[in-house]
ChimeraX commands (.cxc) that place a marker at each C-alpha (Angstrom):
marker #1 position -37.57,-54.65,-34.78 radius 0.5
marker #1 position -36.15,-51.17,-35.32 radius 0.5
marker #1 position -38.30,-48.13,-36.05 radius 0.5
marker #1 position -37.53,-44.75,-37.54 radius 0.5
marker #1 position -39.91,-41.85,-36.90 radius 0.5
marker #1 position -39.73,-39.00,-39.40 radius 0.5
marker #1 position -41.60,-35.76,-38.87 radius 0.5
marker #1 position -41.82,-32.59,-40.92 radius 0.5
marker #1 position -44.06,-30.59,-43.25 radius 0.5
marker #1 position -44.95,-31.44,-46.87 radius 0.5
marker #1 position -41.26,-32.00,-47.64 radius 0.5
marker #1 position -41.46,-35.09,-45.45 radius 0.5
marker #1 position -44.83,-36.43,-46.57 radius 0.5
marker #1 position -43.83,-38.06,-49.89 radius 0.5
marker #1 position -42.81,-41.68,-50.42 radius 0.5
marker #1 position -39.31,-40.50,-51.43 radius 0.5
marker #1 position -38.76,-38.07,-48.54 radius 0.5
marker #1 position -35.45,-37.63,-46.75 radius 0.5
marker #1 position -36.98,-39.35,-43.72 radius 0.5
marker #1 position -37.95,-42.45,-45.70 radius 0.5
marker #1 position -34.47,-42.69,-47.21 radius 0.5
marker #1 position -32.85,-42.46,-43.76 radius 0.5
marker #1 position -35.22,-45.16,-42.50 radius 0.5
marker #1 position -34.23,-47.49,-45.35 radius 0.5
marker #1 position -30.53,-46.87,-44.74 radius 0.5
marker #1 position -31.05,-47.75,-41.08 radius 0.5
marker #1 position -32.99,-50.89,-41.99 radius 0.5
marker #1 position -35.92,-49.66,-39.89 radius 0.5
marker #1 position -39.69,-49.71,-40.23 radius 0.5
marker #1 position -40.67,-46.17,-41.21 radius 0.5
marker #1 position -43.28,-44.27,-39.20 radius 0.5
marker #1 position -44.11,-40.99,-40.92 radius 0.5
marker #1 position -45.65,-38.21,-38.82 radius 0.5
marker #1 position -45.07,-35.49,-41.44 radius 0.5
marker #1 position -48.02,-33.39,-42.57 radius 0.5
marker #1 position -48.23,-30.70,-45.28 radius 0.5
marker #1 position -48.50,-27.08,-44.21 radius 0.5
marker #1 position -47.81,-27.56,-40.53 radius 0.5
marker #1 position -45.03,-26.15,-38.41 radius 0.5
marker #1 position -42.70,-26.77,-35.51 radius 0.5
marker #1 position -45.17,-26.64,-32.61 radius 0.5
marker #1 position -47.04,-29.44,-34.39 radius 0.5
marker #1 position -43.82,-31.48,-34.42 radius 0.5
marker #1 position -43.11,-30.96,-30.73 radius 0.5
marker #1 position -46.69,-31.83,-29.79 radius 0.5
marker #1 position -46.97,-34.95,-31.94 radius 0.5
marker #1 position -43.54,-36.22,-30.85 radius 0.5
marker #1 position -44.58,-35.82,-27.22 radius 0.5
marker #1 position -47.79,-37.72,-27.96 radius 0.5
marker #1 position -46.09,-40.48,-29.97 radius 0.5
marker #1 position -43.40,-41.06,-27.34 radius 0.5
marker #1 position -45.97,-41.08,-24.56 radius 0.5
marker #1 position -48.06,-43.62,-26.47 radius 0.5
marker #1 position -45.19,-45.88,-27.62 radius 0.5
marker #1 position -42.77,-46.16,-24.72 radius 0.5
marker #1 position -42.08,-49.83,-25.42 radius 0.5
marker #1 position -40.72,-48.91,-28.87 radius 0.5
marker #1 position -38.44,-46.08,-27.70 radius 0.5
marker #1 position -35.24,-48.15,-27.11 radius 0.5
marker #1 position -35.42,-49.31,-30.75 radius 0.5
marker #1 position -36.49,-46.04,-32.38 radius 0.5
marker #1 position -34.48,-43.34,-34.16 radius 0.5
marker #1 position -35.80,-39.98,-35.29 radius 0.5
marker #1 position -35.33,-37.40,-38.05 radius 0.5
marker #1 position -36.91,-33.96,-37.78 radius 0.5
marker #1 position -37.19,-31.61,-40.77 radius 0.5
marker #1 position -37.98,-28.20,-39.29 radius 0.5
marker #1 position -40.77,-26.25,-40.98 radius 0.5
marker #1 position -41.07,-22.51,-41.63 radius 0.5
marker #1 position -40.87,-20.21,-38.62 radius 0.5
marker #1 position -44.01,-18.26,-39.55 radius 0.5
marker #1 position -46.35,-21.25,-39.40 radius 0.5
marker #1 position -48.63,-21.25,-36.36 radius 0.5
marker #1 position -50.23,-24.61,-35.60 radius 0.5
marker #1 position -53.58,-25.06,-33.88 radius 0.5
marker #1 position -55.36,-28.21,-32.75 radius 0.5
marker #1 position -58.87,-28.56,-34.14 radius 0.5
marker #1 position -59.89,-31.98,-32.79 radius 0.5
marker #1 position -58.83,-35.56,-32.23 radius 0.5
marker #1 position -59.03,-37.96,-35.19 radius 0.5
marker #1 position -61.64,-40.68,-35.50 radius 0.5
marker #1 position -59.65,-43.91,-35.37 radius 0.5
marker #1 position -61.12,-47.25,-36.41 radius 0.5
marker #1 position -60.13,-50.52,-34.80 radius 0.5
marker #1 position -57.78,-51.44,-37.65 radius 0.5
marker #1 position -56.50,-47.94,-38.45 radius 0.5
marker #1 position -52.77,-47.35,-38.38 radius 0.5
marker #1 position -53.03,-43.71,-37.32 radius 0.5
marker #1 position -50.02,-42.33,-35.49 radius 0.5
marker #1 position -51.02,-38.70,-34.92 radius 0.5
marker #1 position -52.81,-37.64,-31.79 radius 0.5
marker #1 position -54.69,-34.64,-33.16 radius 0.5
marker #1 position -56.12,-33.01,-36.26 radius 0.5
marker #1 position -54.63,-29.64,-37.08 radius 0.5
marker #1 position -54.91,-26.38,-38.96 radius 0.5
marker #1 position -52.50,-23.45,-39.15 radius 0.5
marker #1 position -52.15,-19.79,-39.98 radius 0.5
marker #1 position -49.05,-18.08,-41.27 radius 0.5
marker #1 position -47.75,-14.83,-39.83 radius 0.5
marker #1 position -46.13,-13.62,-43.05 radius 0.5
marker #1 position -49.38,-13.83,-45.05 radius 0.5
marker #1 position -52.23,-11.41,-44.85 radius 0.5
marker #1 position -54.62,-13.99,-46.26 radius 0.5
marker #1 position -53.82,-17.68,-46.72 radius 0.5
marker #1 position -56.14,-19.06,-49.38 radius 0.5
marker #1 position -54.67,-22.55,-49.12 radius 0.5
marker #1 position -55.35,-22.56,-45.38 radius 0.5
marker #1 position -59.04,-21.88,-45.94 radius 0.5
marker #1 position -59.23,-24.76,-48.41 radius 0.5
marker #1 position -58.14,-27.26,-45.75 radius 0.5
marker #1 position -60.28,-25.85,-42.97 radius 0.5
marker #1 position -58.16,-22.97,-41.76 radius 0.5
marker #1 position -59.33,-19.41,-41.34 radius 0.5
marker #1 position -58.30,-16.05,-42.69 radius 0.5
marker #1 position -54.82,-14.96,-41.73 radius 0.5
marker #1 position -54.29,-11.46,-40.43 radius 0.5
marker #1 position -50.66,-10.48,-40.63 radius 0.5
marker #1 position -50.46,-8.48,-37.40 radius 0.5
marker #1 position -53.02,-9.61,-34.85 radius 0.5
marker #1 position -51.53,-7.62,-31.96 radius 0.5
marker #1 position -50.37,-4.42,-33.66 radius 0.5
marker #1 position -47.10,-4.02,-31.73 radius 0.5
marker #1 position -45.52,-7.47,-32.22 radius 0.5
marker #1 position -42.13,-7.84,-33.93 radius 0.5
marker #1 position -43.00,-11.01,-35.80 radius 0.5
marker #1 position -39.45,-11.75,-36.92 radius 0.5
marker #1 position -38.13,-11.69,-33.35 radius 0.5
marker #1 position -41.17,-13.44,-31.88 radius 0.5
marker #1 position -41.16,-16.29,-34.40 radius 0.5
marker #1 position -37.39,-16.71,-34.33 radius 0.5
marker #1 position -37.52,-17.22,-30.56 radius 0.5
marker #1 position -40.46,-19.61,-30.92 radius 0.5
marker #1 position -38.48,-21.56,-33.53 radius 0.5
marker #1 position -35.44,-21.86,-31.26 radius 0.5
marker #1 position -37.59,-22.85,-28.28 radius 0.5
marker #1 position -39.28,-25.58,-30.34 radius 0.5
marker #1 position -35.89,-26.94,-31.43 radius 0.5
marker #1 position -34.59,-26.91,-27.86 radius 0.5
marker #1 position -37.73,-28.58,-26.53 radius 0.5
marker #1 position -37.66,-31.34,-29.16 radius 0.5
marker #1 position -33.98,-31.98,-28.46 radius 0.5
marker #1 position -34.49,-32.11,-24.69 radius 0.5
marker #1 position -37.46,-34.44,-25.14 radius 0.5
marker #1 position -35.55,-36.91,-27.31 radius 0.5
marker #1 position -32.39,-36.73,-25.22 radius 0.5
marker #1 position -34.34,-37.34,-21.99 radius 0.5
marker #1 position -35.33,-40.74,-23.44 radius 0.5
marker #1 position -31.83,-41.46,-24.79 radius 0.5
marker #1 position -33.06,-41.32,-28.40 radius 0.5
marker #1 position -30.74,-41.06,-31.39 radius 0.5
marker #1 position -31.90,-38.29,-33.73 radius 0.5
marker #1 position -30.91,-35.82,-36.43 radius 0.5
marker #1 position -32.53,-32.45,-37.21 radius 0.5
marker #1 position -32.35,-30.20,-40.24 radius 0.5
marker #1 position -34.24,-27.27,-41.75 radius 0.5
marker #1 position -36.60,-28.32,-44.51 radius 0.5
marker #1 position -37.67,-24.68,-45.01 radius 0.5
marker #1 position -35.51,-21.53,-44.89 radius 0.5
marker #1 position -35.48,-20.33,-41.28 radius 0.5
marker #1 position -32.30,-18.35,-40.79 radius 0.5
marker #1 position -32.56,-14.60,-40.29 radius 0.5
marker #1 position -29.07,-13.03,-40.09 radius 0.5
marker #1 position -28.23,-11.39,-36.77 radius 0.5
marker #1 position -27.53,-8.16,-38.66 radius 0.5
marker #1 position -31.23,-7.96,-39.49 radius 0.5
marker #1 position -32.08,-7.58,-35.81 radius 0.5
marker #1 position -31.42,-4.60,-33.59 radius 0.5
marker #1 position -28.49,-5.27,-31.22 radius 0.5
marker #1 position -30.61,-5.96,-28.09 radius 0.5
marker #1 position -32.75,-8.37,-30.10 radius 0.5
marker #1 position -29.78,-10.17,-31.63 radius 0.5
marker #1 position -28.19,-10.62,-28.19 radius 0.5
marker #1 position -31.27,-12.46,-26.99 radius 0.5
marker #1 position -31.44,-14.65,-30.08 radius 0.5
marker #1 position -27.84,-15.69,-29.38 radius 0.5
marker #1 position -28.71,-16.76,-25.81 radius 0.5
marker #1 position -31.31,-19.20,-27.14 radius 0.5
marker #1 position -29.18,-20.37,-30.04 radius 0.5
marker #1 position -26.24,-21.22,-27.77 radius 0.5
marker #1 position -28.40,-23.69,-25.87 radius 0.5
marker #1 position -29.05,-25.87,-28.91 radius 0.5
marker #1 position -27.31,-29.18,-29.48 radius 0.5
marker #1 position -25.71,-28.29,-32.80 radius 0.5
marker #1 position -24.01,-31.68,-33.19 radius 0.5
marker #1 position -27.39,-33.26,-33.90 radius 0.5
marker #1 position -28.49,-30.41,-36.16 radius 0.5
marker #1 position -27.31,-30.51,-39.75 radius 0.5
marker #1 position -26.45,-27.01,-41.05 radius 0.5
marker #1 position -28.53,-24.75,-38.80 radius 0.5
marker #1 position -28.20,-21.75,-41.14 radius 0.5
marker #1 position -29.28,-23.46,-44.37 radius 0.5
marker #1 position -32.13,-25.67,-45.55 radius 0.5
marker #1 position -33.21,-28.37,-47.95 radius 0.5
marker #1 position -35.33,-25.78,-49.76 radius 0.5
marker #1 position -32.29,-23.59,-50.37 radius 0.5
marker #1 position -30.33,-26.64,-51.57 radius 0.5
marker #1 position -32.93,-27.73,-54.12 radius 0.5
marker #1 position -33.35,-24.15,-55.32 radius 0.5
marker #1 position -29.61,-23.80,-55.95 radius 0.5
marker #1 position -29.49,-27.18,-57.73 radius 0.5
marker #1 position -32.82,-26.61,-59.53 radius 0.5
marker #1 position -34.19,-29.88,-58.21 radius 0.5
marker #1 position -37.80,-28.75,-57.90 radius 0.5
marker #1 position -40.65,-31.23,-58.28 radius 0.5
marker #1 position -42.02,-29.20,-61.19 radius 0.5
marker #1 position -39.65,-26.46,-62.40 radius 0.5
marker #1 position -42.06,-25.24,-65.07 radius 0.5
marker #1 position -42.25,-21.43,-64.79 radius 0.5
marker #1 position -45.38,-20.32,-62.98 radius 0.5
marker #1 position -47.29,-17.06,-63.32 radius 0.5
marker #1 position -45.98,-14.21,-61.20 radius 0.5
marker #1 position -47.10,-14.67,-57.62 radius 0.5
marker #1 position -47.31,-12.17,-54.81 radius 0.5
marker #1 position -43.85,-11.96,-53.27 radius 0.5
marker #1 position -44.02,-12.39,-49.52 radius 0.5
marker #1 position -42.35,-9.42,-47.88 radius 0.5
marker #1 position -40.80,-11.22,-44.93 radius 0.5
marker #1 position -37.88,-13.55,-45.55 radius 0.5
marker #1 position -37.30,-16.38,-44.81 radius 0.5
marker #1 position -40.52,-17.99,-45.93 radius 0.5
marker #1 position -41.60,-21.11,-47.80 radius 0.5
marker #1 position -41.81,-22.40,-51.35 radius 0.5
marker #1 position -44.16,-19.70,-52.69 radius 0.5
marker #1 position -41.15,-17.41,-53.10 radius 0.5
marker #1 position -40.05,-19.42,-56.17 radius 0.5
marker #1 position -41.78,-18.83,-59.48 radius 0.5
marker #1 position -42.14,-22.47,-60.43 radius 0.5
marker #1 position -45.23,-24.65,-60.50 radius 0.5
marker #1 position -44.11,-26.87,-57.63 radius 0.5
marker #1 position -41.10,-25.94,-55.48 radius 0.5
marker #1 position -41.18,-29.10,-53.39 radius 0.5
marker #1 position -38.19,-31.43,-53.76 radius 0.5
marker #1 position -38.05,-33.77,-56.70 radius 0.5
marker #1 position -37.17,-37.39,-56.00 radius 0.5
marker #1 position -33.58,-36.55,-56.97 radius 0.5
marker #1 position -33.66,-33.50,-54.68 radius 0.5
marker #1 position -34.61,-35.69,-51.74 radius 0.5
marker #1 position -32.03,-38.31,-52.69 radius 0.5
marker #1 position -29.12,-35.87,-52.89 radius 0.5
marker #1 position -30.02,-34.07,-49.68 radius 0.5
marker #1 position -30.53,-37.35,-47.83 radius 0.5
marker #1 position -27.08,-38.49,-48.93 radius 0.5
marker #1 position -25.49,-35.37,-47.45 radius 0.5
marker #1 position -27.49,-35.81,-44.25 radius 0.5
marker #1 position -26.52,-39.47,-44.04 radius 0.5
marker #1 position -22.82,-38.63,-44.42 radius 0.5
marker #1 position -23.16,-36.04,-41.65 radius 0.5
marker #1 position -24.78,-38.64,-39.38 radius 0.5
marker #1 position -21.96,-41.07,-40.13 radius 0.5
marker #1 position -19.20,-38.50,-39.54 radius 0.5
marker #1 position -20.77,-37.31,-36.27 radius 0.5
marker #1 position -21.60,-40.89,-35.16 radius 0.5
marker #1 position -25.22,-39.85,-34.58 radius 0.5
marker #1 position -26.52,-43.37,-35.15 radius 0.5
marker #1 position -23.54,-45.10,-33.51 radius 0.5
marker #1 position -24.32,-48.69,-32.62 radius 0.5
marker #1 position -26.77,-48.94,-35.51 radius 0.5
marker #1 position -24.54,-48.11,-38.49 radius 0.5
marker link #1:1,2 radius 0.2
marker link #1:2,3 radius 0.2
marker link #1:3,4 radius 0.2
marker link #1:4,5 radius 0.2
marker link #1:5,6 radius 0.2
marker link #1:6,7 radius 0.2
marker link #1:7,8 radius 0.2
marker link #1:8,9 radius 0.2
marker link #1:9,10 radius 0.2
marker link #1:10,11 radius 0.2
marker link #1:11,12 radius 0.2
marker link #1:12,13 radius 0.2
marker link #1:13,14 radius 0.2
marker link #1:14,15 radius 0.2
marker link #1:15,16 radius 0.2
marker link #1:16,17 radius 0.2
marker link #1:17,18 radius 0.2
marker link #1:18,19 radius 0.2
marker link #1:19,20 radius 0.2
marker link #1:20,21 radius 0.2
marker link #1:21,22 radius 0.2
marker link #1:22,23 radius 0.2
marker link #1:23,24 radius 0.2
marker link #1:24,25 radius 0.2
marker link #1:25,26 radius 0.2
marker link #1:26,27 radius 0.2
marker link #1:27,28 radius 0.2
marker link #1:28,29 radius 0.2
marker link #1:29,30 radius 0.2
marker link #1:30,31 radius 0.2
marker link #1:31,32 radius 0.2
marker link #1:32,33 radius 0.2
marker link #1:33,34 radius 0.2
marker link #1:34,35 radius 0.2
marker link #1:35,36 radius 0.2
marker link #1:36,37 radius 0.2
marker link #1:37,38 radius 0.2
marker link #1:38,39 radius 0.2
marker link #1:39,40 radius 0.2
marker link #1:40,41 radius 0.2
marker link #1:41,42 radius 0.2
marker link #1:42,43 radius 0.2
marker link #1:43,44 radius 0.2
marker link #1:44,45 radius 0.2
marker link #1:45,46 radius 0.2
marker link #1:46,47 radius 0.2
marker link #1:47,48 radius 0.2
marker link #1:48,49 radius 0.2
marker link #1:49,50 radius 0.2
marker link #1:50,51 radius 0.2
marker link #1:51,52 radius 0.2
marker link #1:52,53 radius 0.2
marker link #1:53,54 radius 0.2
marker link #1:54,55 radius 0.2
marker link #1:55,56 radius 0.2
marker link #1:56,57 radius 0.2
marker link #1:57,58 radius 0.2
marker link #1:58,59 radius 0.2
marker link #1:59,60 radius 0.2
marker link #1:60,61 radius 0.2
marker link #1:61,62 radius 0.2
marker link #1:62,63 radius 0.2
marker link #1:63,64 radius 0.2
marker link #1:64,65 radius 0.2
marker link #1:65,66 radius 0.2
marker link #1:66,67 radius 0.2
marker link #1:67,68 radius 0.2
marker link #1:68,69 radius 0.2
marker link #1:69,70 radius 0.2
marker link #1:70,71 radius 0.2
marker link #1:71,72 radius 0.2
marker link #1:72,73 radius 0.2
marker link #1:73,74 radius 0.2
marker link #1:74,75 radius 0.2
marker link #1:75,76 radius 0.2
marker link #1:76,77 radius 0.2
marker link #1:77,78 radius 0.2
marker link #1:78,79 radius 0.2
marker link #1:79,80 radius 0.2
marker link #1:80,81 radius 0.2
marker link #1:81,82 radius 0.2
marker link #1:82,83 radius 0.2
marker link #1:83,84 radius 0.2
marker link #1:84,85 radius 0.2
marker link #1:85,86 radius 0.2
marker link #1:86,87 radius 0.2
marker link #1:87,88 radius 0.2
marker link #1:88,89 radius 0.2
marker link #1:89,90 radius 0.2
marker link #1:90,91 radius 0.2
marker link #1:91,92 radius 0.2
marker link #1:92,93 radius 0.2
marker link #1:93,94 radius 0.2
marker link #1:94,95 radius 0.2
marker link #1:95,96 radius 0.2
marker link #1:96,97 radius 0.2
marker link #1:97,98 radius 0.2
marker link #1:98,99 radius 0.2
marker link #1:99,100 radius 0.2
marker link #1:100,101 radius 0.2
marker link #1:101,102 radius 0.2
marker link #1:102,103 radius 0.2
marker link #1:103,104 radius 0.2
marker link #1:104,105 radius 0.2
marker link #1:105,106 radius 0.2
marker link #1:106,107 radius 0.2
marker link #1:107,108 radius 0.2
marker link #1:108,109 radius 0.2
marker link #1:109,110 radius 0.2
marker link #1:110,111 radius 0.2
marker link #1:111,112 radius 0.2
marker link #1:112,113 radius 0.2
marker link #1:113,114 radius 0.2
marker link #1:114,115 radius 0.2
marker link #1:115,116 radius 0.2
marker link #1:116,117 radius 0.2
marker link #1:117,118 radius 0.2
marker link #1:118,119 radius 0.2
marker link #1:119,120 radius 0.2
marker link #1:120,121 radius 0.2
marker link #1:121,122 radius 0.2
marker link #1:122,123 radius 0.2
marker link #1:123,124 radius 0.2
marker link #1:124,125 radius 0.2
marker link #1:125,126 radius 0.2
marker link #1:126,127 radius 0.2
marker link #1:127,128 radius 0.2
marker link #1:128,129 radius 0.2
marker link #1:129,130 radius 0.2
marker link #1:130,131 radius 0.2
marker link #1:131,132 radius 0.2
marker link #1:132,133 radius 0.2
marker link #1:133,134 radius 0.2
marker link #1:134,135 radius 0.2
marker link #1:135,136 radius 0.2
marker link #1:136,137 radius 0.2
marker link #1:137,138 radius 0.2
marker link #1:138,139 radius 0.2
marker link #1:139,140 radius 0.2
marker link #1:140,141 radius 0.2
marker link #1:141,142 radius 0.2
marker link #1:142,143 radius 0.2
marker link #1:143,144 radius 0.2
marker link #1:144,145 radius 0.2
marker link #1:145,146 radius 0.2
marker link #1:146,147 radius 0.2
marker link #1:147,148 radius 0.2
marker link #1:148,149 radius 0.2
marker link #1:149,150 radius 0.2
marker link #1:150,151 radius 0.2
marker link #1:151,152 radius 0.2
marker link #1:152,153 radius 0.2
marker link #1:153,154 radius 0.2
marker link #1:154,155 radius 0.2
marker link #1:155,156 radius 0.2
marker link #1:156,157 radius 0.2
marker link #1:157,158 radius 0.2
marker link #1:158,159 radius 0.2
marker link #1:159,160 radius 0.2
marker link #1:160,161 radius 0.2
marker link #1:161,162 radius 0.2
marker link #1:162,163 radius 0.2
marker link #1:163,164 radius 0.2
marker link #1:164,165 radius 0.2
marker link #1:165,166 radius 0.2
marker link #1:166,167 radius 0.2
marker link #1:167,168 radius 0.2
marker link #1:168,169 radius 0.2
marker link #1:169,170 radius 0.2
marker link #1:170,171 radius 0.2
marker link #1:171,172 radius 0.2
marker link #1:172,173 radius 0.2
marker link #1:173,174 radius 0.2
marker link #1:174,175 radius 0.2
marker link #1:175,176 radius 0.2
marker link #1:176,177 radius 0.2
marker link #1:177,178 radius 0.2
marker link #1:178,179 radius 0.2
marker link #1:179,180 radius 0.2
marker link #1:180,181 radius 0.2
marker link #1:181,182 radius 0.2
marker link #1:182,183 radius 0.2
marker link #1:183,184 radius 0.2
marker link #1:184,185 radius 0.2
marker link #1:185,186 radius 0.2
marker link #1:186,187 radius 0.2
marker link #1:187,188 radius 0.2
marker link #1:188,189 radius 0.2
marker link #1:189,190 radius 0.2
marker link #1:190,191 radius 0.2
marker link #1:191,192 radius 0.2
marker link #1:192,193 radius 0.2
marker link #1:193,194 radius 0.2
marker link #1:194,195 radius 0.2
marker link #1:195,196 radius 0.2
marker link #1:196,197 radius 0.2
marker link #1:197,198 radius 0.2
marker link #1:198,199 radius 0.2
marker link #1:199,200 radius 0.2
marker link #1:200,201 radius 0.2
marker link #1:201,202 radius 0.2
marker link #1:202,203 radius 0.2
marker link #1:203,204 radius 0.2
marker link #1:204,205 radius 0.2
marker link #1:205,206 radius 0.2
marker link #1:206,207 radius 0.2
marker link #1:207,208 radius 0.2
marker link #1:208,209 radius 0.2
marker link #1:209,210 radius 0.2
marker link #1:210,211 radius 0.2
marker link #1:211,212 radius 0.2
marker link #1:212,213 radius 0.2
marker link #1:213,214 radius 0.2
marker link #1:214,215 radius 0.2
marker link #1:215,216 radius 0.2
marker link #1:216,217 radius 0.2
marker link #1:217,218 radius 0.2
marker link #1:218,219 radius 0.2
marker link #1:219,220 radius 0.2
marker link #1:220,221 radius 0.2
marker link #1:221,222 radius 0.2
marker link #1:222,223 radius 0.2
marker link #1:223,224 radius 0.2
marker link #1:224,225 radius 0.2
marker link #1:225,226 radius 0.2
marker link #1:226,227 radius 0.2
marker link #1:227,228 radius 0.2
marker link #1:228,229 radius 0.2
marker link #1:229,230 radius 0.2
marker link #1:230,231 radius 0.2
marker link #1:231,232 radius 0.2
marker link #1:232,233 radius 0.2
marker link #1:233,234 radius 0.2
marker link #1:234,235 radius 0.2
marker link #1:235,236 radius 0.2
marker link #1:236,237 radius 0.2
marker link #1:237,238 radius 0.2
marker link #1:238,239 radius 0.2
marker link #1:239,240 radius 0.2
marker link #1:240,241 radius 0.2
marker link #1:241,242 radius 0.2
marker link #1:242,243 radius 0.2
marker link #1:243,244 radius 0.2
marker link #1:244,245 radius 0.2
marker link #1:245,246 radius 0.2
marker link #1:246,247 radius 0.2
marker link #1:247,248 radius 0.2
marker link #1:248,249 radius 0.2
marker link #1:249,250 radius 0.2
marker link #1:250,251 radius 0.2
marker link #1:251,252 radius 0.2
marker link #1:252,253 radius 0.2
marker link #1:253,254 radius 0.2
marker link #1:254,255 radius 0.2
marker link #1:255,256 radius 0.2
marker link #1:256,257 radius 0.2
marker link #1:257,258 radius 0.2
view
């Protein structure tokens, strides 16, 4: 039997997600590790745990990774209670705080705490979180490649900050990390599914929403759009998955399977 592991944030947690479409196209049993509101450290950690716990499945498993927003900071709260018959793939229970929000009300509702925008007063959060983002990508890629896994990555959330927005010494260091990425297995590093569905107006609920507080730092997540629900519609997932699938075919990412 073949398996396909998909991992991401809320964009990957629906029954019509890009990951589920890729799994169907591959004819694989779908294992979904996506979880709303979480970020890229969560993905690295849970992939490490899943691979370490499922080594017998690895030769028959493919992966898709939908990178989350760079300002999301994931924290482990506990390990889940798992019953004898539970089909629970995650190793930990999580919460998060977001560096571009002074106070994350949604985080408190799911067990998170208050978010203070600048915990250490002298941190350049754009530079710090960009480097963290690139390190998480590199680490996930090295992990999967060390096991010979076939995989594709993409940005679910906007993550690209133009080099011109950094001071020259900062930009030069970003480039060093970026050059070490495997860009063949990354679909469109400088764009995202969120940007695609915004341009095509393929939101889950495009009904105009009341004016929300505009987050100062960009890129960020779906709260920047004044609609009731800026997650992908089923059509938004379908169209983006089709582009991703074509990319995988052209780059022979799943060679030997398709």
